[in-house]
Structure formats: C-alpha cells, structure tokens
ZAMARGU-4260 file (C-alpha; in steps of 0.2 Angstrom, whole numbers, plus 5000, padded with zeros to 4 digits):
<rodrens>
0) 4836/4966/5222 | 4843/4976/5235 | 4845/4971/5254 | 4830/4976/5264 | 4834/4985/5280
5) 4824/4989/5296 | 4829/4996/5313 | 4825/4988/5330 | 4829/4997/5346 | 4831/4988/5363
10) 4835/4993/5381 | 4843/4979/5391 | 4853/4987/5404 | 4872/4990/5401 | 4873/4992/5382
15) 4890/4984/5382 | 4882/4967/5385 | 4868/4970/5372 | 4879/4971/5356 | 4888/4954/5355
20) 4872/4943/5355 | 4865/4952/5340 | 4881/4956/5332 | 4885/4937/5329 | 4868/4933/5320
25) 4866/4932/5301 | 4856/4946/5293 | 4863/4959/5306 | 4870/4974/5297 | 4875/4985/5312
30) 4873/4986/5331 | 4876/5004/5339 | 4876/5008/5357 | 4867/5023/5362 | 4854/5033/5372
35) 4835/5035/5369 | 4818/5038/5377 | 4823/5054/5387 | 4822/5073/5385 | 4840/5079/5383
40) 4847/5081/5366 | 4864/5073/5362 | 4867/5067/5380 | 4884/5062/5386 | 4887/5046/5395
45) 4889/5056/5411 | 4872/5065/5408 | 4863/5048/5406 | 4872/5041/5421 | 4866/5055/5432
50) 4849/5049/5430 | 4842/5066/5426 | 4839/5064/5407 | 4826/5051/5407 | 4836/5041/5394
55) 4839/5022/5393 | 4855/5014/5388 | 4850/5005/5372 | 4856/4997/5356 | 4850/5001/5339
60) 4850/4987/5326 | 4850/4988/5308 | 4844/4971/5301 | 4838/4962/5285 | 4821/4955/5290
65) 4822/4943/5276 | 4837/4935/5284 | 4833/4937/5303 | 4815/4942/5306 | 4810/4955/5320
70) 4801/4940/5329 | 4818/4932/5331 | 4827/4948/5337 | 4813/4949/5350 | 4816/4930/5356
75) 4835/4934/5357 | 4831/4950/5366 | 4822/4942/5380 | 4836/4929/5382 | 4848/4943/5387
80) 4839/4951/5401 | 4829/4950/5417 | 4812/4956/5411 | 4805/4956/5429 | 4817/4969/5436
85) 4809/4986/5437 | 4824/4995/5444 | 4838/4991/5432 | 4848/4976/5427 | 4858/4965/5438
90) 4872/4975/5447 | 4867/4990/5437 | 4853/5000/5446 | 4843/5016/5440 | 4831/5021/5427
95) 4845/5022/5413 | 4847/5003/5415 | 4828/4998/5414 | 4822/4987/5400 | 4811/4993/5386
100) 4807/4988/5367 | 4806/5004/5357 | 4795/5000/5342 | 4797/5008/5325 | 4780/5004/5317
105) 4763/4996/5321 | 4769/4979/5315 | 4784/4979/5327 | 4772/4985/5341 | 4760/4971/5339
110) 4774/4958/5337 | 4782/4965/5353 | 4766/4964/5363 | 4763/4946/5357 | 4780/4941/5361
115) 4779/4949/5379 | 4762/4940/5381 | 4769/4923/5376 | 4784/4925/5388 | 4772/4930/5402
120) 4762/4914/5399 | 4775/4902/5394 | 4792/4908/5399 | 4803/4903/5414 | 4798/4918/5425
125) 4785/4917/5439 | 4786/4936/5443 | 4777/4949/5431 | 4785/4954/5415 | 4788/4973/5418
130) 4798/4977/5402 | 4790/4992/5393 | 4785/4993/5375 | 4787/5011/5369 | 4787/5021/5353
135) 4804/5024/5346 | 4811/5041/5350 | 4827/5050/5344 | 4842/5039/5346 | 4858/5047/5350
140) 4874/5037/5347 | 4885/5034/5362 | 4903/5039/5363 | 4916/5029/5352 | 4923/5022/5367
145) 4907/5012/5370 | 4904/5005/5352 | 4909/4987/5350 | 4915/4987/5368 | 4916/4967/5368
150) 4929/4968/5354 | 4939/4983/5360 | 4940/4977/5379 | 4937/4958/5378 | 4944/4954/5395
155) 4935/4968/5404 | 4919/4964/5395 | 4920/4945/5400 | 4923/4950/5418 | 4910/4963/5418
160) 4897/4950/5412 | 4901/4938/5425 | 4904/4950/5439 | 4888/4959/5437 | 4878/4943/5438
165) 4871/4943/5421 | 4880/4928/5414 | 4875/4916/5428 | 4857/4923/5428 | 4854/4920/5410
170) 4862/4903/5409 | 4852/4897/5424 | 4836/4904/5417 | 4837/4898/5400 | 4844/4881/5402
175) 4833/4867/5395 | 4828/4857/5410 | 4822/4842/5399 | 4838/4842/5390 | 4848/4843/5406
180) 4839/4829/5414 | 4842/4818/5397 | 4860/4823/5398 | 4862/4818/5416 | 4855/4800/5411
185) 4866/4799/5395 | 4883/4805/5402 | 4894/4799/5417 | 4896/4812/5431 | 4913/4817/5424
190) 4907/4819/5406 | 4893/4830/5413 | 4904/4840/5424 | 4916/4843/5410 | 4904/4847/5395
195) 4891/4856/5405 | 4900/4864/5419 | 4916/4868/5412 | 4925/4855/5423 | 4942/4848/5420
200) 4946/4830/5423 | 4962/4824/5431 | 4978/4823/5420 | 4985/4805/5416 | 4969/4798/5424
205) 4957/4800/5408 | 4952/4789/5394 | 4962/4796/5379 | 4978/4805/5385 | 4989/4790/5378
210) 4977/4783/5366 | 4985/4780/5349 | 4972/4770/5339 | 4968/4778/5322 | 4951/4786/5320
215) 4942/4802/5324 | 4936/4810/5341 | 4918/4817/5341 | 4908/4827/5354 | 4901/4815/5367
220) 4885/4825/5368 | 4881/4829/5349 | 4892/4817/5340 | 4899/4831/5329 | 4917/4827/5322
225) 4931/4837/5331 | 4948/4829/5330 | 4958/4816/5321 | 4971/4804/5328 | 4982/4810/5313
230) 4983/4827/5323 | 4985/4820/5340 | 5002/4821/5349 | 5009/4818/5367 | 5011/4836/5375
235) 5016/4828/5391 | 5002/4837/5400 | 4991/4821/5403 | 4976/4826/5392 | 4973/4822/5374
240) 4982/4836/5363 | 4979/4840/5345 | 4987/4852/5333 | 4971/4857/5324 | 4952/4852/5323
245) 4945/4842/5309 | 4935/4857/5303 | 4939/4874/5311 | 4920/4878/5309 | 4915/4864/5322
250) 4924/4873/5336 | 4921/4889/5345 | 4934/4899/5355 | 4929/4910/5370 | 4939/4920/5382
255) 4940/4911/5399 | 4945/4922/5414 | 4941/4910/5427 | 4954/4905/5441 | 4963/4922/5439
260) 4969/4917/5422 | 4965/4923/5404 | 4964/4908/5393 | 4955/4903/5377 | 4941/4890/5379
265) 4936/4878/5367 | 4918/4873/5364 | 4909/4863/5351 | 4898/4872/5339 | 4883/4862/5339
270) 4883/4854/5356 | 4891/4869/5364 | 4900/4857/5376 | 4915/4863/5385 | 4930/4853/5377
275) 4946/4861/5384 | 4958/4875/5380 | 4968/4881/5366 | 4986/4886/5369 | 5000/4893/5358
280) 5014/4881/5363 | 5011/4867/5351 | 5022/4860/5337 | 5025/4869/5321 | 5018/4873/5308
285) 5002/4878/5318 | 5010/4881/5335 | 4993/4877/5342 | 4989/4864/5356 | 4971/4860/5358
290) 4971/4853/5376 | 4955/4843/5377 | 4946/4833/5391 | 4944/4815/5387 | 4927/4816/5395
295) 4921/4828/5382 | 4925/4815/5368 | 4919/4799/5360 | 4932/4789/5349 | 4926/4782/5332
300) 4939/4769/5325 | 4945/4771/5307 | 4937/4754/5304 | 4920/4760/5310 | 4919/4777/5302
305) 4907/4772/5287 | 4895/4762/5298 | 4894/4776/5311 | 4890/4790/5298 | 4908/4797/5297
310) 4912/4790/5280 | 4918/4807/5274 | 4934/4806/5284 | 4939/4788/5278 | 4950/4795/5265
315) 4961/4804/5278 | 4968/4787/5283 | 4971/4779/5266
</rodrens>
C-alpha cells in the first residue's frame, strides 16, 4: 500500500518559526512556507509585508495521517503561537502575521473547531482564543530564500526566535506546573538551575569533575543513560568531560547563542535536561569534548548496573 497524504495549512506569525516544529515530526513529508488567505495572485514577500494583499504568512504541511494524525498537528500548532493575539504574533505586527487554521475538508474543520474549544476551556490562556478557522484558499509558495530558513540561517533563526519573544512566551506558557513543582522537590537548587534553566555550575567545585570510579552517568531527571566512565577524561576545565555519549540518540544538540557566543548545547532526549555543551577540542579519534555539568548527572557504579536497571551496559566493563 502506498503512503497516504493530506495537506494542512496553518498561519502562526513569521513562517520562519513555523517550519522546524513540524519538520522534526514522524510522518511529515514536507513543510512549505508561503502566503494564503488574500486576494493577490502570486504575491511577493514585499507585497505581503505591505499589508495590502490580505494574505497571511503560512506553512503548508504534507503529512501521512496514519503516522501523524491531523489532531496531533493541531495540538502542535497551538503550542507554537499566542492564539489570544489579534494583531500579529510577538514582535511581528500586522494582518499578515495573524493566526489562522485553513481547513481542507469538513473533517479538518470539525477537528479544528473542537481543538479550539478544548483549548479555550482547558488551555493555559485566560483571554479569548481569537485564531480564525477558515476554508483553505490558493497557497502561493514563498521565495526560495524563505524555505527551510532554520537550516539555511541557523544563527539568525535562533536569535530571531529569542529576540521576537516567541521562545520565552512558549516556554513559560506550556511548562507543566505540576512537573515543575515535583522537580523542585526532587532536585537540589543547583540541579534544578542547571537542568531546567540552562545554568552552569562552578568549575572544580562540582561532584564529578575529578571522579574516576567505573560506571555510567545518567540524567538526574529522567534516569536515561548518557555517558560512560570509559569515555571520561580530564580536560582541565573543571567539569566532567567525555569523548562521546553512550548512545548518540540519547542526546540532542541545539545551537546556543546566549552570552554573545555561538555554541552547541547538549540536552538529554527524554528528560530534555540541559546537560552542558559540545566542543571540538577533544582528543582523537572523535575530537569531541562533551563538557557536562555534574548537577545534570547521577552516577551508577559498575557493580550496581544490574540492580538499578542498566544491565545492558555491564559488558562494557568486562
């Protein structure tokens, strides 16, 4: 059987910021930036920015509903926007930056209206949800420069998301208050600051910087296995340093432009904990140095791997 395909069209402010969240999901075939909802045929970016065309900046998503259903797309869409803002999105003002869901069939319309109602009743917003639900109209692809912008211009994209206020708003709006309270009870203040607020502990004054016992290091929040003592070395920096993770798929790498620097941040996949940063000044053959905060880690000695549920790594130390 061939792959099923459907279209979904969402306006959520600047289309640069609406591609990556969908692009990273399973079952997403393509995400195209463009213009829709207005009256001018084949508008240019300048036309749309002039606020005379009636068009919205939008993304059109081709997806496999058997892998990633439309209802999940809607949930993800709401988590990218401020649906209470009538006049644009974050720093971008004007009708071309308004939010809207453009439905392609009656099923999508029904799902969108139901999703909007649920958000109004159970979501984190006290103000009314003003995002329009409209029938799909001709969609005009934006200029090539705007397609996949987050990949072509990662530094500018990252700074734009932060500078516009979108990043902070979404993080504050969608954080799980119950989970946050639980973590504050479970973690020390330093562990919480590092893993949840991207903090950095002092060098040479942390638990594992000169720790040499054999075993593995796991995420202090989720317990997922991250690093092995076999890949740990003294980089002289005052933090635990590793040449590689236990499983590459357990760590995520993000661009970090804080403190007027461009660095590669390292986060855990399941716990989404901030761990530290990745540098390219490590020993060969990898050349990598995972510079990790002790406060993000819990150590499991080799002798306790089996009883703590990490028996799959016991063979590493034979």
